[in-house]
C-alpha positions in Angstrom: 0.0 0.0 0.0 1.4 3.4 -1.0 0.4 6.9 0.0 3.2 9.0 -1.7 1.3 11.3 -4.1 0.0 14.3 -2.3 2.0 17.5 -1.7 4.8 17.4 0.8 4.9 19.8 3.7 8.3 20.7 5.2 7.7 19.0 8.6 5.7 16.1 7.3 6.8 12.6 8.3 6.9 9.5 6.1 6.2 6.2 7.7 7.7 3.0 6.4 5.4 0.3 7.9 6.2 -3.4 8.2 2.9 -5.2 8.7 4.7 -8.5 9.4 6.9 -7.2 12.3 6.7 -9.0 15.7 3.9 -11.1 16.9 1.4 -8.4 17.7 -2.0 -7.8 16.2 -0.9 -5.5 13.4 -4.4 -4.3 12.4 -5.0 -3.2 16.0 -1.6 -1.6 16.3 -1.9 0.3 13.1 -5.3 1.7 14.1 -3.8 2.9 17.3 -0.8 4.5 15.5 -3.0 6.4 13.1 -5.2 7.6 16.0 -2.3 8.8 18.1 -0.5 10.5 15.2 -3.7 12.5 14.4 -4.2 13.2 18.1 -0.7 14.6 18.4 -1.1 16.7 15.2 1.7 14.8 13.5 1.2 15.0 9.7 2.4 12.0 7.8 2.2 9.8 4.7 3.0 6.1 4.7 3.8 2.9 2.7 3.5 -0.7 3.7 6.4 -3.1 3.0 5.3 -6.1 0.9 8.5 -8.2 0.8 12.0 -8.4 2.4 14.1 -5.3 1.9 11.2 -3.4 0.4 12.1 -0.7 2.9 15.1 0.2 0.8 13.0 1.0 -2.3 10.3 2.8 -0.3 12.8 5.1 1.5 14.4 6.1 -1.8 11.1 6.9 -3.3 10.1 9.0 -0.3 13.4 10.9 -0.3 13.2 11.5 -4.1 9.8 13.1 -3.5 11.3 15.4 -0.9 10.6 13.8 2.5 13.4 14.2 5.0 11.6 13.0 8.2 11.2 9.3 8.4 9.6 6.9 10.9 10.4 3.2 10.9 7.3 1.2 12.1 8.5 -2.3 12.9 11.4 -4.0 14.5 15.2 -4.0 14.3 15.2 -5.6 10.9 12.8 -3.0 9.5 15.0 -0.2 10.9 18.1 -1.9 9.5 16.7 -1.9 6.0 15.5 1.7 6.4 19.0 2.8 7.4 20.5 1.0 4.4 18.0 2.8 2.1 19.1 6.1 3.6 22.8 5.3 3.3 22.6 4.2 -0.3 20.3 7.0 -1.7 21.6 10.0 -3.7 18.9 12.6 -3.1 20.3 14.4 0.0 23.1 14.2 2.6 22.3 11.5 5.1 22.9 13.8 8.1 20.0 16.0 6.9 17.5 13.1 7.4 15.6 12.6 10.7 14.8 9.0 11.7 12.4 7.9 14.4 10.9 4.6 15.3 7.6 3.1 16.5 8.6 -0.3 17.7 6.6 -3.4 16.7 9.3 -6.0 16.5 10.4 -9.1 18.5 13.7 -7.9 20.0 13.6 -4.1 19.6 17.2 -3.8 20.7 18.2 -0.5 19.2 15.6 1.5 21.2 17.1 0.3 24.5 20.3 2.3 24.0 18.2 5.5 23.9 15.7 4.5 26.6 12.8 4.5 24.1 10.0 2.5 25.6 8.6 -0.5 23.7 5.3 1.3 23.5 3.3 2.9 20.7 2.1 5.8 22.8 5.5 6.7 24.3 7.4 6.3 21.1 5.0 8.7 19.4 5.4 11.1 22.3 9.1 11.1 21.6 8.6 11.7 17.9 6.4 14.7 18.9 9.2 16.1 21.1 11.5 15.9 18.1 14.8 15.6 20.0 17.7 14.3 17.9 21.3 13.3 18.0 23.6 12.6 15.1 24.4 8.9 15.3 27.3 7.0 13.8 26.6 4.2 11.3 28.8 1.2 10.6 29.7 0.0 7.1 30.6 -3.6 6.3 32.4 -4.3 3.0 32.3 -8.0 2.0 34.9 -9.8 0.0 32.9 -9.4 -3.2 32.8 -5.6 -2.7 29.2 -5.4 -1.5 28.5 -2.9 1.3 26.0 -3.2 4.1 25.3 -0.6 6.8 24.3 -1.2 10.4 23.0 1.1 13.1 23.3 -1.2 16.2 25.7 -4.1 16.3 27.2 -6.5 13.8 29.3 -9.7 14.1 30.8 -12.8 12.7 30.8 -16.3 14.0 28.5 -17.7 16.7 26.1 -14.7 16.7 25.6 -15.1 13.0 24.8 -18.8 13.5 22.3 -17.8 16.2 20.6 -15.4 13.9 20.4 -18.1 11.2 18.7 -20.5 13.7 16.5 -17.7 15.0 14.3 -17.6 11.9 12.7 -20.8 12.9 11.8 -19.5 16.4 10.8 -15.8 16.0 7.1 -16.5 16.2 7.4 -17.4 19.9 8.5 -13.8 20.8 11.4 -12.5 22.9 12.4 -15.9 24.3 13.3 -16.9 20.7 16.8 -15.2 21.1 17.7 -17.2 24.2 16.4 -20.5 22.8 18.2 -20.0 19.6 21.4 -19.2 21.5 21.1 -22.3 23.6 20.3 -24.5 20.6 23.2 -23.1 18.7 25.6 -23.9 21.6 25.6 -27.6 20.9 26.2 -27.5 17.1 28.7 -24.6 16.6 32.4 -24.9 16.6 34.9 -22.0 17.1 36.7 -20.8 14.0 40.2 -19.3 13.3 40.4 -15.7 12.2 43.0 -13.2 11.2 42.1 -9.8 12.8 43.7 -6.6 11.7 43.0 -3.3 13.4 45.0 -0.4 14.8 48.0 -1.4 12.6 48.2 -4.9 14.3 47.3 -8.3 13.1 46.5 -11.2 15.4 45.4 -14.8 14.7 42.8 -16.2 17.1 40.5 -19.2 17.5 37.2 -17.4 18.2 33.6 -18.0 19.1 32.6 -14.6 17.7 33.8 -11.1 16.9 31.3 -8.3 17.5 31.4 -4.7 16.2 29.3 -2.4 18.4 27.8 1.1 18.0 24.9 0.8 20.4 24.5 -1.4 23.6 22.1 -4.2 23.1 21.5 -7.1 20.7 19.9 -10.5 20.6 16.9 -9.5 22.8 18.9 -7.7 25.5 22.4 -9.1 25.4 25.2 -6.7 26.3 28.4 -8.0 24.7 30.3 -4.8 24.1 32.2 -2.8 26.8 31.7 0.9 26.2 29.7 1.5 23.0 29.0 5.1 22.3 26.8 5.8 19.2 28.3 9.3 18.8 32.1 8.8 19.4 33.1 7.8 15.9 34.5 4.5 17.0 33.6 0.8 16.8 33.4 -1.0 20.1 35.1 -4.4 19.4 34.5 -7.6 21.4 36.5 -10.7 20.6 35.2 -13.8 22.3 38.0 -16.4 22.1 37.9 -20.1 22.3 34.8 -20.4 24.5 33.5 -23.9 25.2 29.9 -24.9 25.7 30.5 -24.9 29.5 32.0 -21.4 29.3 28.9 -20.1 27.7 26.5 -21.9 30.0 28.2 -20.7 33.1 28.4 -17.2 31.9 24.9 -16.7 30.5 23.9 -14.1 33.1 27.0 -12.1 32.2 25.8 -11.9 28.6 22.8 -10.0 29.8 24.4 -7.8 32.5 27.4 -6.8 30.5 30.0 -8.5 32.7 31.0 -11.0 30.0 33.5 -8.4 28.7 35.6 -8.9 31.9 36.1 -12.6 31.2 39.7 -13.8 30.7 38.8 -15.2 27.2 37.2 -11.9 26.0 39.2 -9.0 24.5 37.6 -5.5 24.0 38.9 -2.3 22.4 37.9 0.6 20.2 38.9 1.3 16.6 37.8 3.1 13.5 38.4 0.1 11.2 38.8 -3.6 11.5 39.4 -6.4 8.9 38.6 -10.0 9.5 39.8 -12.8 7.2 39.0 -16.5 7.4 38.7 -19.5 5.2 35.6 -21.1 6.9 32.7 -19.1 5.5 31.6 -17.9 8.9 28.1 -16.2 9.0 28.1 -12.4 9.1 25.1 -10.6 10.7 24.2 -7.0 11.0 21.4 -5.8 13.3 20.1 -9.3 13.4 20.1 -9.8 9.6 22.3 -12.3 7.8 24.3 -10.3 5.2 27.0 -12.6 4.0 29.8 -15.1 4.7 33.6 -15.2 5.1 35.9 -12.2 5.2 34.9 -8.6 5.8 36.1 -5.0 6.5 34.2 -2.8 9.0 34.5 1.0 9.2 32.5 3.7 11.0 30.8 6.7 9.5 30.6 9.5 12.1 27.5 11.6 12.6 25.7 9.9 9.7 22.0 10.2 10.5 19.8 12.2 12.9 17.9 9.9 15.1 15.1 10.8 17.5 15.9 9.9 21.1 14.2 10.0 24.5 15.2 13.3 26.1 16.1 12.6 29.8 
């Protein structure tokens, strides 16, 4: 469904709506969203996504028509594709675009960094306040030259494998992330990587390597040490040769952030990191599988204006 054809006013918002996000009653949620937008005098147009990555096409159409204020209605995957549409369009500088979210997804991890409640009412109230910061965006370049952007966290190895298995469990809700992680424990083997950053190369047997901009992933996991979405740096976590027992005994630390202090975990900050391997490890970005094998990750500072919860 499209609604792109009437005149655009300077402060009008364009909503990219994923009717398949999460496990909620979408018809009921959409009725509520429309009512609250009207009640708060927020002018908008909208389009529904109809297939995977449709957000990228819709955002480019909206920006071509002159929209500069965007709302992602869905989960982390919807937001990821909206961001990729913004970063690959040619109609305006990305930092001139405002991006807000009305969360409808399963995990809704990105909003946690900014204390945006998982609530239609409260997220629309934040949009009405219109408080923004310029957030950094990560850029992954795959071996074939393809680029993918991420706004939250990305990684290679075990977390990619968890995301792959997650697709069979998403319908059960937020517990899906934990169950997929536990299931994946018993069938995943650590891999050997060459890791180059800060003019140094190391060779490590790793469970996973994570590149963080924001704090949370996987339904509330905290596996980066001091991520800051506005400091122009990637927050790197290298989880070395963890065993199944290591993971089981440290599950609570994955959620409270203390996993970064484990003796088999290395953390640091960098602007760029290159990972090479010969094992076709799965690469994920914002909970979306984007490729396999080697990659280079860089950071684009102050790339997009995002609406945040003013404290």
